[in-house]
MMTF fields as JSON, N, C-alpha, C and O atoms, coordinates in Angstrom:
{
  "mmtfVersion": "1.0.0",
  "mmtfProducer": "UNKNOWN",
  "numBonds": 247,
  "numAtoms": 248,
  "numGroups": 62,
  "numChains": 1,
  "numModels": 1,
  "chainsPerModel": [1],
  "groupsPerChain": [62],
  "chainIdList": ["A"],
  "bondAtomList": [4, 2, 8, 6, 12, 10, 16, 14, 20, 18, 24, 22, 28, 26, 32, 30, 36, 34, 40, 38, 44, 42, 48, 46, 52, 50, 56, 54, 60, 58, 64, 62, 68, 66, 72, 70, 76, 74, 80, 78, 84, 82, 88, 86, 92, 90, 96, 94, 100, 98, 104, 102, 108, 106, 112, 110, 116, 114, 120, 118, 124, 122, 128, 126, 132, 130, 136, 134, 140, 138, 144, 142, 148, 146, 152, 150, 156, 154, 160, 158, 164, 162, 168, 166, 172, 170, 176, 174, 180, 178, 184, 182, 188, 186, 192, 190, 196, 194, 200, 198, 204, 202, 208, 206, 212, 210, 216, 214, 220, 218, 224, 222, 228, 226, 232, 230, 236, 234, 240, 238, 244, 242],
  "bondOrderList": [1, 1, 1, 1, 1, 1, 1, 1, 1, 1, 1, 1, 1, 1, 1, 1, 1, 1, 1, 1, 1, 1, 1, 1, 1, 1, 1, 1, 1, 1, 1, 1, 1, 1, 1, 1, 1, 1, 1, 1, 1, 1, 1, 1, 1, 1, 1, 1, 1, 1, 1, 1, 1, 1, 1, 1, 1, 1, 1, 1, 1],
  "groupList": [{"groupName": "UNK", "atomNameList": ["N", "CA", "C", "O"], "elementList": ["N", "C", "C", "O"], "formalChargeList": [0, 0, 0, 0], "bondAtomList": [1, 0, 2, 1, 3, 2], "bondOrderList": [1, 1, 2], "singleLetterCode": "X", "chemCompType": "L-PEPTIDE LINKING"}],
  "groupTypeList": [0, 0, 0, 0, 0, 0, 0, 0, 0, 0, 0, 0, 0, 0, 0, 0, 0, 0, 0, 0, 0, 0, 0, 0, 0, 0, 0, 0, 0, 0, 0, 0, 0, 0, 0, 0, 0, 0, 0, 0, 0, 0, 0, 0, 0, 0, 0, 0, 0, 0, 0, 0, 0, 0, 0, 0, 0, 0, 0, 0, 0, 0],
  "groupIdList": [1, 2, 3, 4, 5, 6, 7, 8, 9, 10, 11, 12, 13, 14, 15, 16, 17, 18, 19, 20, 21, 22, 23, 24, 25, 26, 27, 28, 29, 30, 31, 32, 33, 34, 35, 36, 37, 38, 39, 40, 41, 42, 43, 44, 45, 46, 47, 48, 49, 50, 51, 52, 53, 54, 55, 56, 57, 58, 59, 60, 61, 62],
  "secStructList": [7, 7, 3, 3, 3, 7, 7, 4, 4, 4, 6, 6, 7, 7, 3, 3, 3, 3, 3, 7, 1, 1, 3, 3, 3, 3, 3, 3, 6, 6, 6, 7, 7, 3, 3, 3, 3, 3, 3, 7, 7, 6, 6, 7, 1, 3, 3, 3, 7, 6, 6, 1, 7, 7, 1, 1, 1, 6, 6, 7, 7, 7],
  "xCoordList": [-23.641, -25.088, -24.849, -23.908, -25.63, -25.792, -27.185, -28.073, -27.27, -28.81, -28.925, -28.05, -30.144, -30.517, -31.407, -32.401, -31.111, -31.925, -32.966, -32.693, -34.147, -35.296, -36.3, -36.618, -36.945, -38.244, -39.116, -39.68, -39.414, -40.53, -41.777, -42.611, -41.952, -43.267, -43.262, -44.351, -42.3, -42.181, -41.913, -41.443, -42.274, -41.851, -42.22, -41.464, -43.419, -44.032, -44.171, -44.842, -43.644, -43.64, -42.827, -41.645, -43.251, -42.553, -41.321, -41.599, -40.206, -39.28, -38.264, -37.991, -37.796, -36.696, -35.262, -35.213, -34.314, -32.979, -32.177, -31.977, -31.794, -30.77, -29.219, -28.94, -28.387, -27.106, -25.94, -25.944, -25.124, -23.864, -22.873, -23.13, -21.584, -20.49, -20.136, -19.184, -20.978, -20.814, -22.037, -21.907, -23.351, -24.551, -25.577, -25.672, -26.56, -27.68, -28.869, -28.996, -29.687, -30.978, -32.159, -32.118, -33.233, -34.344, -35.671, -36.103, -36.239, -37.506, -38.698, -38.686, -39.826, -41.24, -41.743, -41.824, -42.118, -42.7, -44.234, -44.778, -44.736, -46.226, -46.377, -47.216, -45.373, -45.565, -44.547, -44.835, -43.382, -42.213, -41.567, -41.146, -41.447, -40.712, -39.453, -39.48, -38.565, -37.202, -37.697, -38.308, -37.287, -37.537, -36.061, -36.008, -34.856, -33.755, -32.656, -32.81, -31.379, -30.297, -29.141, -29.197, -28.257, -27.107, -25.912, -25.835, -24.831, -23.349, -22.853, -22.806, -22.489, -21.864, -20.659, -19.714, -20.486, -19.362, -18.984, -19.361, -18.29, -18.216, -17.8, -18.02, -17.248, -16.824, -17.777, -17.441, -18.983, -20.055, -21.083, -21.243, -21.845, -23.162, -24.361, -25.318, -24.372, -25.675, -25.24, -24.365, -26.191, -25.847, -27.079, -28.211, -26.853, -27.843, -28.411, -27.649, -29.636, -30.548, -30.084, -30.386, -29.268, -28.744, -29.938, -29.745, -31.132, -32.307, -32.823, -33.556, -32.508, -33.32, -32.098, -31.01, -32.297, -31.669, -31.424, -32.293, -30.115, -29.893, -30.625, -30.583, -31.194, -32.157, -31.703, -32.274, -30.67, -30.449, -28.97, -28.369, -28.353, -27.013, -26.796, -27.71, -25.825, -25.81, -25.951, -25.522, -26.771, -26.954, -28.126, -28.541, -28.741, -29.804, -31.063, -31.095, -32.253, -33.143, -34.174, -34.053, -35.117, -36.204, -37.332, -38.303],
  "yCoordList": [-0.274, -1.12, -2.371, -2.709, -3.221, -4.744, -4.9, -4.261, -5.945, -6.318, -7.867, -8.658, -8.282, -9.413, -9.856, -9.189, -11.209, -11.643, -12.554, -13.733, -11.972, -12.932, -13.423, -14.607, -12.572, -12.881, -11.961, -11.454, -11.578, -10.5, -10.821, -9.946, -12.12, -12.611, -11.832, -11.67, -11.412, -11.146, -9.537, -9.114, -8.749, -7.341, -6.391, -5.525, -6.657, -5.846, -6.706, -6.223, -7.808, -8.662, -8.02, -7.774, -7.765, -7.338, -8.454, -9.653, -8.077, -9.248, -8.81, -7.653, -9.902, -9.711, -10.178, -11.301, -9.572, -10.018, -10.333, -9.581, -11.564, -11.978, -11.944, -12.677, -11.087, -11.056, -11.423, -11.072, -12.06, -12.604, -12.235, -11.833, -12.479, -12.132, -12.941, -12.637, -14.068, -15.025, -14.906, -15.081, -14.608, -14.844, -14.018, -13.392, -14.118, -13.111, -13.993, -14.728, -13.91, -14.947, -13.841, -12.847, -14.028, -13.232, -14.065, -14.949, -13.655, -14.349, -13.451, -12.304, -14.089, -13.31, -13.25, -14.21, -11.904, -11.67, -12.211, -12.722, -11.998, -12.521, -14.155, -14.644, -14.896, -16.327, -17.129, -18.276, -16.577, -16.809, -17.928, -18.894, -17.919, -18.764, -18.138, -16.909, -18.617, -18.354, -18.195, -19.025, -17.033, -16.824, -16.862, -17.345, -16.444, -16.762, -16.672, -16.171, -17.227, -17.13, -16.613, -16.981, -15.877, -15.299, -15.267, -14.796, -15.682, -15.735, -14.403, -13.983, -13.723, -12.452, -12.2, -12.946, -11.336, -11.43, -9.816, -9.336, -9.026, -7.743, -7.179, -6.009, -8.029, -7.649, -7.84, -7.74, -8.119, -8.322, -7.428, -7.25, -6.819, -6.193, -6.654, -6.036, -7.897, -8.768, -10.193, -10.933, -10.407, -11.608, -12.448, -11.987, -13.813, -14.712, -15.595, -16.175, -15.765, -16.55, -17.973, -18.646, -18.532, -19.877, -20.912, -21.987, -20.591, -21.428, -21.86, -22.846, -21.233, -21.257, -21.607, -21.077, -22.652, -23.175, -21.893, -21.203, -21.796, -20.646, -20.687, -21.771, -19.844, -19.789, -20.006, -20.848, -19.31, -19.354, -19.692, -19.38, -20.503, -20.985, -22.395, -23.203, -22.735, -24.083, -25.12, -24.954, -26.386, -27.275, -26.879, -27.764, -25.992, -25.499, -26.239, -26.691, -26.514, -26.941, -25.932, -24.963, -25.868, -25.027, -25.022, -24.384],
  "zCoordList": [-52.879, -52.867, -53.083, -53.801, -52.522, -53.022, -53.129, -52.566, -54.022, -54.588, -54.247, -54.601, -53.485, -53.27, -54.158, -54.443, -54.775, -55.923, -55.073, -54.845, -54.624, -54.166, -54.892, -54.78, -55.745, -56.565, -56.884, -55.914, -57.908, -58.151, -57.486, -57.253, -57.15, -56.535, -55.17, -54.62, -54.667, -53.41, -53.133, -52.077, -54.21, -54.306, -53.099, -52.659, -52.648, -51.712, -50.378, -49.467, -50.231, -48.906, -47.762, -48.003, -46.724, -45.612, -45.248, -45.25, -44.994, -44.627, -43.495, -43.175, -42.995, -41.877, -42.389, -42.892, -42.327, -42.841, -41.517, -40.563, -41.696, -40.771, -41.513, -42.462, -40.985, -41.579, -40.502, -39.323, -41.033, -40.204, -41.317, -42.452, -40.693, -41.719, -42.925, -43.644, -43.161, -44.269, -45.06, -46.272, -44.545, -45.182, -44.746, -43.691, -45.972, -45.542, -45.718, -46.697, -44.807, -44.88, -45.01, -44.285, -45.961, -46.033, -45.74, -46.481, -44.569, -44.174, -44.204, -43.757, -44.806, -44.781, -43.424, -42.657, -43.154, -41.786, -41.717, -40.737, -42.864, -42.841, -42.546, -41.789, -43.316, -43.332, -42.495, -42.151, -42.158, -41.539, -42.355, -41.72, -43.563, -44.422, -44.829, -44.89, -45.066, -45.577, -47.213, -47.887, -47.55, -49.201, -49.796, -50.927, -49.25, -49.896, -48.93, -47.816, -49.418, -48.686, -49.752, -50.926, -49.354, -50.005, -49.486, -48.351, -50.056, -49.663, -49.925, -51.081, -48.963, -48.912, -49.729, -49.475, -50.631, -51.524, -51.802, -52.871, -50.915, -51.038, -52.557, -52.872, -53.359, -54.577, -55.714, -56.894, -55.298, -56.299, -55.711, -54.504, -56.777, -56.499, -56.405, -55.938, -56.897, -57.029, -56.479, -56.928, -55.243, -54.424, -54.924, -54.778, -55.58, -56.077, -55.092, -54.319, -55.026, -54.249, -54.339, -55.325, -53.227, -53.137, -53.265, -53.834, -52.75, -52.705, -54.057, -54.131, -55.035, -56.266, -57.169, -56.943, -58.371, -59.421, -60.465, -60.998, -60.579, -61.692, -63.015, -63.596, -63.511, -64.554, -65.85, -66.542, -66.323, -67.645, -67.916, -68.944, -66.659, -66.742, -67.311, -67.144, -67.883, -68.442, -67.179, -66.037, -67.783, -66.669, -66.042, -65.294, -66.063, -65.12, -65.413, -66.558, -64.575, -65.089, -65.332, -64.583, -66.126, -66.784, -66.089, -66.495]
}
């Protein structure tokens, strides 16, 4: 099982997932906006949202 880091703000948002061999894109059905993009890495269980700055990592913006 893999987990996509989208955001708690979108917990109940209906979404459309576009999946290709290298990337997953999550789009809100209601607003037609891209919520997140993720690089597929089958060796990891959690795929970070590439559209957001990492929160607790060195060099990240607060």
